[in-house]
Each structure stands twice: as C-alpha cells, then as structure tokens.
C-alpha distance (Angstrom), angle and dihedral (degrees) to the residues before:
residue distance angle dihedral
M1 . . .
F2 3.84 . .
K3 3.79 91.3 .
Y4 3.79 88.3 57.9
I5 3.79 92.0 51.1
I6 3.80 87.8 52.8
L7 3.79 90.2 49.1
I8 3.78 91.4 49.4
S9 3.78 91.9 48.5
S10 3.79 91.9 50.8
F11 3.77 90.3 52.8
L12 3.80 92.7 54.8
T13 3.79 85.7 92.0
S14 3.78 89.1 62.2
V15 3.76 130.9 71.3
I16 3.79 110.2 -96.4
S17 3.79 137.9 -162.4
F18 3.75 145.4 147.6
A19 3.83 126.6 -151.1
Q20 3.80 128.3 -172.7
D21 3.76 149.8 135.2
H22 3.81 118.7 -110.9
N23 3.81 93.1 -88.4
D24 3.79 100.4 61.9
H25 3.76 134.8 61.4
H26 3.80 105.1 -110.9
I27 3.75 120.8 114.1
A28 3.81 109.5 -111.7
L29 3.77 126.0 -126.1
K30 3.77 116.8 -143.1
P31 3.82 107.3 -100.1
K32 3.81 95.7 -125.6
E33 3.80 97.8 38.7
K34 3.80 110.4 131.6
D35 3.79 128.2 -136.1
T36 3.76 119.8 -94.6
V37 3.78 117.7 -121.0
C38 3.80 99.1 -147.2
L39 3.77 136.2 43.3
K40 3.81 93.0 -124.1
D41 3.81 93.1 59.8
C42 3.77 89.8 44.5
L43 3.79 90.0 58.0
T44 3.81 102.7 34.4
K45 3.80 91.8 49.8
A46 3.79 92.8 48.4
H47 3.78 116.9 137.8
W48 3.79 123.0 -133.8
E49 3.78 127.0 -158.2
A50 3.81 125.2 -164.6
H51 3.79 126.3 -168.4
T52 3.79 130.3 -174.4
R53 3.79 124.8 -175.1
T54 3.80 132.8 -173.9
F55 3.79 115.2 -171.5
A56 3.82 126.5 -172.0
M57 3.80 117.8 -172.9
S58 3.80 134.0 175.4
T59 3.80 133.2 177.5
I60 3.81 123.8 -160.5
N61 3.78 114.2 -162.9
D62 3.79 132.8 -164.6
G63 3.81 120.3 -78.4
E64 3.80 115.7 -39.2
L65 3.77 94.6 -10.5
K66 3.79 113.3 124.2
D67 3.83 119.5 -83.4
D68 3.80 121.1 -156.9
Y69 3.79 143.1 -171.3
A70 3.80 137.7 -176.1
I71 3.81 139.3 179.5
A72 3.81 118.5 -155.3
S73 3.77 130.3 -178.5
G74 3.77 133.1 -177.2
A75 3.77 148.4 147.4
G76 3.76 140.1 -147.1
I77 3.78 143.3 -175.8
G78 3.76 135.1 -146.6
L79 3.79 132.1 -170.7
L80 3.80 137.1 -157.1
T81 3.78 136.1 170.2
K82 3.73 128.2 -160.1
S83 3.79 116.6 -84.1
L84 3.81 117.8 -83.8
Y85 3.80 112.7 -155.5
G86 3.79 88.1 -28.4
F87 3.82 95.8 -54.1
Q88 3.79 123.5 119.7
V89 3.81 136.2 171.4
G90 3.80 125.5 -157.0
V91 3.81 130.6 -156.1
S92 3.81 132.4 176.4
G93 3.80 138.3 155.5
F94 3.80 139.5 178.3
F95 3.82 138.3 -161.5
M96 3.81 130.8 -161.9
Y97 3.80 140.9 -165.2
N98 3.79 134.3 -159.6
L99 3.81 101.1 -128.7
N100 3.79 94.6 -179.5
S101 3.78 138.2 -21.2
S102 3.77 145.7 158.4
N103 3.80 119.5 -108.9
I104 3.79 92.1 -66.1
H105 3.81 91.1 159.0
E106 3.81 90.6 64.0
A107 3.81 122.3 86.3
D108 3.79 122.2 -124.1
S109 3.82 107.4 -87.7
L110 3.83 94.8 -138.3
T111 3.81 99.2 48.0
G112 3.80 105.6 19.9
Q113 3.81 87.6 -130.7
P114 3.84 121.0 140.5
N115 3.78 127.7 -121.6
R116 3.80 110.5 -80.6
Y117 3.81 108.1 -171.4
E118 3.82 116.6 24.6
I119 3.79 94.4 45.7
G120 3.79 87.0 63.3
L121 3.80 90.2 71.2
F122 3.80 88.9 70.8
D123 3.81 134.9 20.3
I124 3.79 114.6 -40.8
E125 3.81 89.7 -165.3
D126 3.80 92.3 61.3
H127 3.79 111.7 29.2
T128 3.80 93.3 -177.8
N129 3.81 95.5 54.1
K130 3.81 108.0 108.3
H131 3.80 103.5 158.2
D132 3.83 115.8 23.7
L133 3.80 94.4 70.7
D134 3.78 108.6 132.6
R135 3.77 132.9 131.1
L136 3.78 139.0 -173.6
E137 3.80 98.2 -133.4
E138 3.79 106.5 176.6
L139 3.78 133.0 24.4
Y140 3.79 114.1 150.5
L141 3.78 147.5 141.3
K142 3.79 118.5 -132.7
Y143 3.79 131.6 -171.3
T144 3.81 120.0 -163.8
L145 3.79 125.0 -164.3
S146 3.79 116.4 179.5
K147 3.83 104.6 -46.5
S148 3.82 95.9 -24.0
S149 3.79 130.4 84.5
L150 3.80 144.0 -172.3
T151 3.82 118.9 -151.4
V152 3.82 128.7 -171.2
G153 3.81 127.1 -174.9
K154 3.79 138.1 29.3
I155 3.79 106.3 -6.6
N156 3.79 142.2 161.6
L157 3.81 113.9 -118.5
N158 3.77 129.7 -170.1
T159 3.81 108.3 -161.2
P160 3.82 134.5 131.9
F161 3.83 89.2 -97.7
L162 3.80 103.7 34.4
N163 3.81 119.1 30.9
P164 3.82 140.2 144.3
Q165 3.86 96.2 -102.3
D166 3.80 85.5 -161.9
G167 3.80 98.8 -163.3
R168 3.79 99.0 118.2
M169 3.81 134.2 36.6
R170 3.81 98.7 -62.0
P171 3.80 136.1 16.5
T172 3.78 132.9 -119.1
V173 3.83 111.2 -91.8
E174 3.80 132.0 -171.6
E175 3.79 143.3 -151.8
G176 3.78 122.2 -139.7
V177 3.79 145.8 80.8
W178 3.82 121.0 -62.0
L179 3.80 130.6 -171.5
S180 3.80 123.3 -163.1
V181 3.81 120.1 -173.4
K182 3.81 114.9 -171.8
E183 3.81 104.8 155.4
S184 3.81 93.4 127.9
S185 3.79 130.1 50.5
K186 3.81 88.5 -144.9
I187 3.79 102.9 50.6
G188 3.79 138.1 16.6
F189 3.78 146.1 160.8
N190 3.80 137.0 -133.0
G191 3.76 125.3 178.9
G192 3.75 149.8 118.9
W193 3.77 150.3 147.4
I194 3.83 120.7 -75.7
W195 3.80 120.7 -163.8
E196 3.83 105.3 167.1
V197 3.79 137.9 33.7
S198 3.79 136.7 -172.9
P199 3.81 104.6 -154.9
R200 3.77 124.7 -144.4
S201 3.83 110.2 -90.0
T202 3.82 93.5 32.0
V203 3.80 135.1 89.2
S204 3.82 96.3 -157.6
W205 3.80 134.1 84.6
F206 3.80 119.5 -126.6
S207 3.77 136.5 -172.8
M208 3.79 111.0 -106.3
A209 3.82 89.8 -106.2
N210 3.83 95.8 49.3
S211 3.81 94.0 44.4
M212 3.82 88.5 67.2
G213 3.80 107.5 93.8
V214 3.79 98.9 20.2
Y215 3.82 83.5 117.3
P216 3.86 119.3 52.6
M217 3.82 110.5 -62.9
G218 3.80 103.3 -151.1
V219 3.80 118.5 -154.0
N220 3.78 138.5 -46.4
T221 3.79 120.8 -110.0
D222 3.83 89.6 -92.7
G223 3.82 93.0 53.9
T224 3.81 97.1 -104.4
K225 3.78 117.4 130.6
A226 3.81 111.8 -85.4
D227 3.80 113.4 -116.7
Y228 3.80 109.1 179.1
N229 3.81 99.7 123.3
E230 3.84 107.6 119.9
H231 3.81 88.9 -4.2
I232 3.82 99.2 91.2
E233 3.81 108.5 115.0
G234 3.80 133.1 -161.2
C235 3.81 94.2 16.5
T236 3.80 116.1 125.7
G237 3.79 96.4 160.6
M238 3.78 150.8 -45.8
A239 3.81 129.7 -81.7
I240 3.81 116.3 -149.8
G241 3.79 126.9 -173.5
N242 3.81 132.3 -179.9
I243 3.79 130.0 -176.9
Y244 3.79 116.4 -175.7
F245 3.76 129.7 -177.7
N246 3.78 137.8 174.7
P247 3.83 113.0 -145.3
N248 3.83 87.6 -171.5
K249 3.80 138.5 -13.4
N250 3.81 92.7 -82.8
I251 3.83 100.3 48.4
K252 3.81 129.9 63.9
V253 3.80 123.5 -178.1
N254 3.82 124.5 -166.4
L255 3.80 124.8 -170.6
W256 3.80 116.1 -169.3
N257 3.78 134.1 179.0
S258 3.80 130.7 178.0
L259 3.78 124.3 -172.3
L260 3.79 115.2 -166.0
E261 3.78 101.5 -163.0
N262 3.82 113.9 -108.0
V263 3.82 91.2 -10.4
M264 3.83 116.2 68.3
N265 3.78 147.6 -34.5
T266 3.82 123.1 -133.8
A267 3.81 123.5 -167.3
L268 3.81 124.2 -171.7
V269 3.79 135.7 -177.2
E270 3.81 121.4 -171.9
I271 3.80 129.4 -177.3
N272 3.81 122.2 -167.2
I273 3.81 121.9 -169.1
E274 3.78 125.0 -174.3
Q275 3.79 121.2 -175.4
P276 3.81 109.1 -165.1
K277 3.77 122.4 -149.5
E278 3.77 130.5 179.7
K279 3.80 96.8 -85.1
M280 3.81 107.3 -6.3
K281 3.82 128.8 50.1
F282 3.78 123.8 -150.9
Y283 3.81 114.8 -152.7
E284 3.77 136.6 179.3
S285 3.78 134.7 -177.8
I286 3.77 137.1 -175.3
M287 3.79 133.0 -174.8
Y288 3.78 135.2 -174.2
L289 3.81 123.8 -162.3
H290 3.79 130.0 -171.1
Q291 3.81 128.0 -174.1
D292 3.80 133.4 -171.1
A293 3.78 131.8 -176.6
I294 3.81 114.9 -118.9
N295 3.81 115.9 -137.1
N296 3.82 105.4 -43.7
G297 3.80 96.0 -13.6
G298 3.79 93.8 -107.2
N299 3.80 105.4 -37.9
I300 3.79 134.6 37.7
N301 3.82 86.2 -137.7
Q302 3.80 99.9 78.4
A303 3.82 91.4 -157.1
K304 3.82 87.8 65.8
T305 3.79 101.5 36.7
Y306 3.79 128.6 105.3
M307 3.81 102.1 -141.4
H308 3.77 115.0 22.1
K309 3.78 118.7 -118.9
G310 3.81 112.4 -85.1
E311 3.82 92.8 10.2
Q312 3.81 121.0 141.1
S313 3.78 139.1 170.9
N314 3.80 136.9 -158.7
V315 3.80 127.1 -160.3
I316 3.78 133.5 -176.9
S317 3.81 121.8 -172.9
A318 3.81 128.2 179.4
Q319 3.78 138.4 -176.2
I320 3.80 138.1 -171.4
G321 3.79 125.1 -177.3
L322 3.78 152.3 152.0
K323 3.79 126.5 -132.5
N324 3.75 146.7 167.7
K325 3.81 132.1 164.6
R326 3.81 93.2 -69.3
V327 3.82 106.5 30.3
N328 3.80 134.5 41.7
T329 3.80 119.2 175.6
N330 3.79 129.4 167.6
L331 3.81 146.1 171.0
N332 3.80 119.4 -140.5
Y333 3.79 138.3 -170.6
T334 3.82 133.1 -175.2
H335 3.78 129.5 -176.4
I336 3.79 123.2 -171.3
T337 3.80 105.8 -168.2
G338 3.79 125.1 -129.7
D339 3.83 92.1 -109.1
G340 3.79 90.1 98.2
R341 3.79 146.2 -56.4
Y342 3.78 121.2 -51.5
L343 3.81 103.3 -124.5
M344 3.78 132.0 -167.2
P345 3.82 120.6 145.2
R346 3.80 108.2 -100.9
E347 3.78 88.2 -143.2
W348 3.82 89.0 72.0
G349 3.78 102.9 55.6
K350 3.79 148.2 -62.0
E351 3.79 122.2 -60.0
I352 3.78 118.0 -92.8
F353 3.81 101.9 -141.7
Y354 3.80 117.7 124.1
T355 3.83 92.3 -121.1
F356 3.82 93.1 62.6
L357 3.82 116.9 129.1
N358 3.80 121.5 -177.9
R359 3.81 117.5 -96.1
E360 3.80 97.6 33.7
R361 3.80 140.0 52.9
N362 3.77 139.8 -166.2
E363 3.80 93.3 -142.1
G364 3.79 111.2 125.3
F365 3.80 95.4 35.6
G366 3.79 139.0 100.4
N367 3.80 132.7 -167.2
V368 3.82 90.7 37.8
H369 3.79 129.9 158.8
S370 3.81 113.5 -168.5
F371 3.80 127.0 -176.9
M372 3.79 122.9 -174.9
T373 3.80 137.8 168.8
K374 3.78 126.0 -172.4
T375 3.80 135.4 -179.7
T376 3.79 126.1 -166.8
L377 3.81 124.8 -166.3
T378 3.80 122.8 -165.4
S379 3.79 124.7 -163.7
K380 3.78 120.5 -118.8
N381 3.80 92.2 -105.2
S382 3.86 90.7 45.6
K383 3.81 92.0 -125.8
F384 3.80 97.3 111.3
T385 3.80 125.6 50.2
T386 3.78 127.3 177.0
T387 3.80 129.3 -175.6
L388 3.79 134.2 -171.5
G389 3.80 118.9 -166.9
Y390 3.79 132.2 -179.5
G391 3.79 126.6 -172.5
Y392 3.78 137.4 179.2
Y393 3.80 115.6 -158.2
L394 3.80 118.2 -167.6
L395 3.81 106.2 -163.9
P396 3.81 133.1 176.1
D397 3.80 118.1 -91.7
V398 3.81 114.2 -71.9
K399 3.83 88.8 -117.5
D400 3.79 93.6 51.6
Y401 3.79 90.8 97.1
R402 3.79 95.6 175.7
L403 3.81 89.5 65.4
N404 3.82 103.8 22.4
K405 3.80 112.5 60.8
Y406 3.81 99.5 172.2
G407 3.83 104.0 36.0
M408 3.79 93.4 -112.7
P409 3.82 117.6 161.4
S410 3.80 123.6 -144.5
Y411 3.80 110.3 -81.8
H412 3.79 149.6 174.9
Q413 3.80 118.5 -125.2
I414 3.79 131.0 -163.3
N415 3.81 119.8 -171.9
Y416 3.78 128.0 -173.2
Y417 3.81 120.0 -168.8
A418 3.80 131.0 -176.9
T419 3.80 129.5 178.8
Y420 3.80 130.2 -176.0
S421 3.81 123.2 -172.7
F422 3.80 115.4 -159.5
D423 3.80 125.1 -144.6
K424 3.81 141.2 -171.4
F425 3.82 109.3 28.6
F426 3.84 91.7 5.9
K427 3.80 96.7 42.7
G428 3.81 109.6 150.5
L429 3.81 93.3 33.6
E430 3.81 117.9 116.4
L431 3.81 128.8 -178.8
R432 3.81 120.3 -159.7
F433 3.79 133.0 -175.9
L434 3.80 130.0 -169.5
A435 3.80 129.7 179.9
A436 3.81 117.8 -177.2
Y437 3.82 119.9 -171.2
K438 3.81 119.7 -172.0
I439 3.81 122.1 -169.1
K440 3.80 125.0 -163.2
Q441 3.79 116.7 -114.6
G442 3.81 105.0 156.7
E443 3.82 131.1 68.2
T444 3.82 115.6 -82.0
Y445 3.85 98.8 178.1
N446 3.83 92.0 -130.0
T447 3.80 87.8 -69.2
L448 3.81 113.3 138.1
K449 3.81 95.4 -156.7
Y450 3.82 87.6 71.9
I451 3.82 89.2 55.9
Y452 3.81 107.5 37.1
N453 3.81 110.3 101.9
K454 3.81 89.5 -13.6
V455 3.81 109.9 73.7
N456 3.83 139.7 0.4
M457 3.79 87.9 39.0
V458 3.79 141.0 107.2
N459 3.78 126.8 -144.5
F460 3.83 121.1 -158.9
N461 3.80 125.3 -161.9
L462 3.81 131.6 -176.0
I463 3.82 116.6 -178.3
L464 3.80 128.7 -176.0
D465 3.81 115.6 -167.4
F466 3.78 127.4 -176.8
K467 3.80 120.7 -174.7
I468 3.78 130.6 179.6
C-alpha cells in the first residue's frame, strides 16, 4: 500500500480527477464545477475519497460436500483535483487482508473441484496469499471539452462487455483509451480501445488475451478440457463502440459492438421504454445480441481456442415491470438459441441479461430458457431496501458439451437481498446482506462434480462498506 501512497504523492504535481456514474468506483466531480486557473488551486482544492470494506461469505453445500467460509477486510484511497484547462489525472489503490477463512485453497475431497466463491475475495492466482493483496486500480489522464471527454490509462468501465461485477472485495478494472461524446441530449457516443484488464479477485494486470482463462475454463465443444489461457494469438486488445439515442423522453435506444481482435465480434441492440403515470410507471425493455467467431477464434489449434471456428450465438432478453418510489417489480425472460454458446470471458464482468441473479450466470451455454421475477421494496426514508428474486434456468444437459461449457444442470434460484444505509453519526456506512439458494432441476447422473458449488447449495454474504 505504501508504494501507492508514493505514487499518489508524485502525481500531486499533475491535474487529477475522477468521473463516474453511481455504479462504478471513480470519484465524481460536481457537474457544474469550473476549472481552476492555477496549479496551486488545483492541488489545494483536491478531493480525497476513502473506502473500507469488510466482507464475510459462507457456502453450505449438499451432504458431505465441502463447506467453506471467509472474512476479508480492506481499504483504499482515491484522489482528484479540480480540472486545469480541461485536463485531469486520476489515481486510486486498494489493499486487502484475509482475516479468517476455512481451507479455501483445498479442493473438495469427493469431487476434486476447487472452491468457487470464497476464494474470489482474495487472489485466485495465489490461494495461500493472505496479506500481500494490494492493487493500483486507477491511474489515468482525462481531457474534457464541453460535455465530452477523452480518457487514457487505468480506468473503470461499466459496459455490457466490461464492467465492475462488484460482488467480491474489488471490481474489475481496465487499461485503455476511452472517448465519451455527450454534446446532445438526444444522441451520444462512447467507445475506445482496451488493451489490459485486472479482473475481480486478482491483484495483477493482464493483457486482454492472457486475462481469458484466469478463471476456470470449462470444456471445449467436444468435451475435452478447455486450454485457451495464454494460448490466444493475434489479439492485442478489444474495440468497443456505443451509440445511444433518445427518440423521445420515454424511449432510449443503445447500440453496442465489441470486437475482440482475432477472436470474436459481439453486437447488441437494446431498447428501453418507460410509460409514466401519475403514481406508477410501467416499463419494458428488450435486447438482442449476436456473436460470431473471427478467423479461428483465437488459435488455429481448436483445442486451445476460445470460440471455435465458425461458431455463433444469438440471445434475446426481455423485461416488463412496474415501479414507483417504494416498489419495483418485474418479470424477465432470456433465450439463448441452440446455434451455439453465448461466450464472454467471466473475468471481464457479469452478464447483462435481465434474468441475471447474483451468484450464477448463463454465460457459456446455448439453448437456454431463463425466467426470473424480482421485487424490490424501499422504505419511506429510503434507508432500507429489500429484494426477493426467483429464477428458473432451463439449460442443456450437462453432457451436451457443445452447448454446456461448465457442466451446469438446470436449476431454480432464490435470492434475498437487504441493504441499510446509515445516517447522522454513521453517515457513509452501508450494510448489505445476500443469500442465494440454488436447487437442482436437471439430471446430474449421480456425479457430484455437477452438484458441488453449483446446485443444492446456499451462499451467504454480509458486506459492510464505509465511504467518505
């Protein structure tokens, strides 16, 4: 952590800023804050942000399968100064400790499978590391002109393909160049080129190609063990582009495209419609996604490629709901066609489909039908929020390797969330709870590896955040 303090101090001679929406980890500048006109003001009026997090997690598995628990704690700081002639520089870092845990580095004795959840609170590359867990997360230069900006360096993106997936101690962060054009309220553009990523549950930075497969890789379409980590060739980065426009105040349209060099192309269109009424708003959304392999999908040797040559996938996801200030309830459906698996490296973020529930994904599968309903209640003073979600996920057979990458059976999932935000003396403190219960529905052929940490299990999470 001391090396980050030194880095931050050295950058006090630069112009510093952070910019974000409420979902990512940048420090936000006030929208109408004016530029400084001298370096001294830029530095003396700098804004600091501090964040501490303590995260307790436990997983209870079926029968004699291994149970685990872990408690992690950490803290980080970030710094910004006011803009100087439009230029800004951002810096942030974070460190973590393993306060207590079960033997999460040991595989389950009955299946030989590794821990899936608790290990993600620390460094999945070094399961025994309990103390040296620090990371420089952001270090970037940003130039703002009017309502548009250009950012270069280590940044924190929130896109359908790269996003924080903030379900452990620290989020996924990226390195690249990012352009945001917001001159019109009707139409805008976001996009850039990303060449490095530091995935959630790691403390290292990887090239885009070598970050693929840091998490478990599943199997190839023929059932052999996938082996693409550090074998992706001809990939120097990922290009992402987004055009959004609002035909009227009730309709928003987003067009996205990501091109992972020499591996795959993913195109997405999403339409959101909100029909306001006096007290209750009706909303609906739909998205369509299409993927194609590029060339050999990353390696001419198809045993070591990411997306097999000629492979494609198609996904449609839809949502309808009602909401006001106190209640938000919705029904959701996703269908991944049988053309092929939907693929997006899990190291880069959570999936974007409306049927997503924390602690499981439908990435890596084809011929999927997912149904999910979720209701959120918010207290009158907005301090307490509680959510109940239920999903049914009809997946291909665990032995249908062409369409089931991770050997996951069909399942039911029930999630309960609760959040309380403190005020007055404890302002900035937030307590969150999540319980996720997954119940086996599909055939597992009396094979425990299809059950352990996948179904017939419950995962508990208690998170305490403090931000200033």
